[in-house]
Structures are given as C-alpha cells and as structure tokens.
C-alpha positions in Angstrom: 153.2 -10.7 74.0 151.1 -7.6 74.0 149.5 -6.4 70.8 151.0 -3.3 69.2 149.2 0.0 70.1 147.0 1.4 67.4 148.1 4.9 66.4 145.6 7.8 66.8 145.7 8.3 63.0 144.8 4.6 62.4 142.1 4.7 65.1 140.5 7.8 63.5 140.5 6.2 60.1 139.1 2.9 61.3 136.3 4.6 63.2 135.6 6.9 60.3 135.3 4.0 57.9 132.8 2.3 60.3 130.7 5.5 60.7 130.7 6.2 57.0 129.7 2.6 56.2 126.9 2.7 58.7 125.6 6.2 58.2 127.1 7.6 55.0 129.4 10.5 54.7 127.1 13.4 55.4 125.4 12.3 58.6 128.3 11.8 61.0 129.6 15.1 62.2 133.2 15.9 63.0 132.2 15.7 66.6 130.9 12.1 66.0 134.3 11.1 64.4 136.3 12.6 67.2 134.1 10.9 69.8 134.1 7.5 68.1 137.9 7.6 67.8 138.4 8.4 71.4 141.0 11.1 70.7 140.9 14.7 71.7 140.0 17.5 69.3 143.6 18.6 69.3 144.8 15.2 68.4 142.3 14.9 65.6 143.3 18.3 64.1 147.0 17.4 64.4 146.3 14.6 62.0 143.4 15.8 59.8 142.3 19.3 59.0 138.7 18.3 58.1 136.2 15.5 57.8 136.8 15.6 54.0 140.5 15.0 54.6 139.7 11.8 56.5 137.5 10.6 53.6 140.3 11.5 51.1 142.8 9.4 53.1 140.4 6.5 53.3 139.8 6.6 49.5 143.6 7.0 48.8 144.4 4.0 51.0 141.7 1.9 49.3 143.0 2.8 45.9 146.6 2.1 47.0 145.4 -1.3 48.1 143.9 -2.0 44.7 147.1 -1.1 42.8 
C-alpha cells in the first residue's frame, strides 16, 4: 500500500514549522518557505497570501489541537 500523498498546503505548513523552529519567524524569507516546501510560487500564493498567514494557520492549528 502506498502512503497517501501530502497536500501542498500541508507540506508548506510542515516546512514552515520546521524553519520557524530552527530559525525563528523573522529570519526565513518567503522565498525560503517556498523553496523548502518544494512548491511553486503560484501554488504557495494559491494557499497563503503571506508568510504571516502561514504563521497564523500554524498557531490556529496548534490551538485547535489543545482544545
């Protein structure tokens, strides 16, 4: 059985979490996030308008998990 494919959105969030944990929020650029996620700029912007939007989604997901 092959593992399910990870969506671009989930891959962006996973890589952003890793980059933010390693380097903080300010240091990684939007270009760093896009490169780490392996998606195109167009694919990134189709899912998130800004780097802050990625952080907001990560925080919301974390809080949802706590509730």
